N, C-alpha and C positions, 0 to 999 in steps of 0.2 A: 611651382608646387613644392611642398615640403617633403621630408623624408618618409617613405613608406616603411612601416614597421611590422614585424612579425614577432611579437614578444608574448610571453606568457603573462598571466595576471591572476589575482584573486578576485572573483566576482563580488561586487559590492551588494548584489541582491541576495544570492544564496550562499556565499562564502566558499564555494568550491574553488580549488586550484585548477586553472585552465592553462594548458600547455600550448605552445605555438603549433599551427597546422603544418603538415608535411607535404602539401600538394602544390606548392609554388605560390600560394596566395598569402594572405595574412589574416590573423584571427581578429574578428570585430564584434563577436558576441559570445556569450557563455553557451557551451553545448548542453549544459544541464537544464538551466531555466530559460534560456534563449534571450535573456536581457542583454542589452548593450549599454554603452556609455556614449554620450554626445561629445565626441572629441574632434570630429572632422568637419571642415567646411567643404572640402573636396575629398573624395574617397582616399583615405590613407594619409592625409596630410597632418593630422593631429594639431590643427591650428585653432579649433573652436574653443572659446573660453567659457561656454555654458557648463559643461561637464555634468549635466543632469543624467539620471538613469533613463534609459530608453526601453520602454515596455514593449514586448512583442504583442501586436494587436491584430495581426492577420497574416495570411499566407497567400501569395499570388504566384502565377506561373508566367514566365517569360519564355517565348519560343527559342531565344538565343542563350539565355542564362539559366534556364531551368526554374526550379522553385526558389522563391525569395521570401524572406520574413519581412513583414512590414513592422517597423519600429516607430514608436511615438515618444518623444521626449516628455518626461513628467514635469520638467521645469518650464520649458518654453513652447511646447506643443509641436516642434518641428517633426516632420515625418520623413523617413527614408526607408530604403529597402536594402537588405543584405542577403547575398546568396546563401542558401542552405549549405552547411559544411557536410560534405559526404566524402567517402573514400580517403579518409585521413585519420590520424590519431584523434581520439575523442570526437567522433562524428556527432552531429546534433541528435538529441534524444527524440526518437520517433514518437513516443507518447506525448511529448510536449508539442511537437509539430501537429499531430492529430488534433490536439486540444484547440489549436488555432482555427481549425475548421468548424468547431462547434459553436 
């Protein structure tokens, strides 16, 4: 497996500056618009060559991991889930999360 990263970035969808999380995990989506980027083959490895934007298309609940955002790559159609970022700097925007239910 590749190196897991917890780095900040500028969101390619909404252009907000996103800082690394502080809860022991790593940042994998924008807390403002919830978009992600298709970078991983395995969670955190940063080995995917697609690099398409991943649109938040739904929200699901996992009994072990809590709420997860469903992302779909706008380039290749790949779908994955990412845990909602809570209890950290720049937590996920609650209004955007609610929008995923509608």
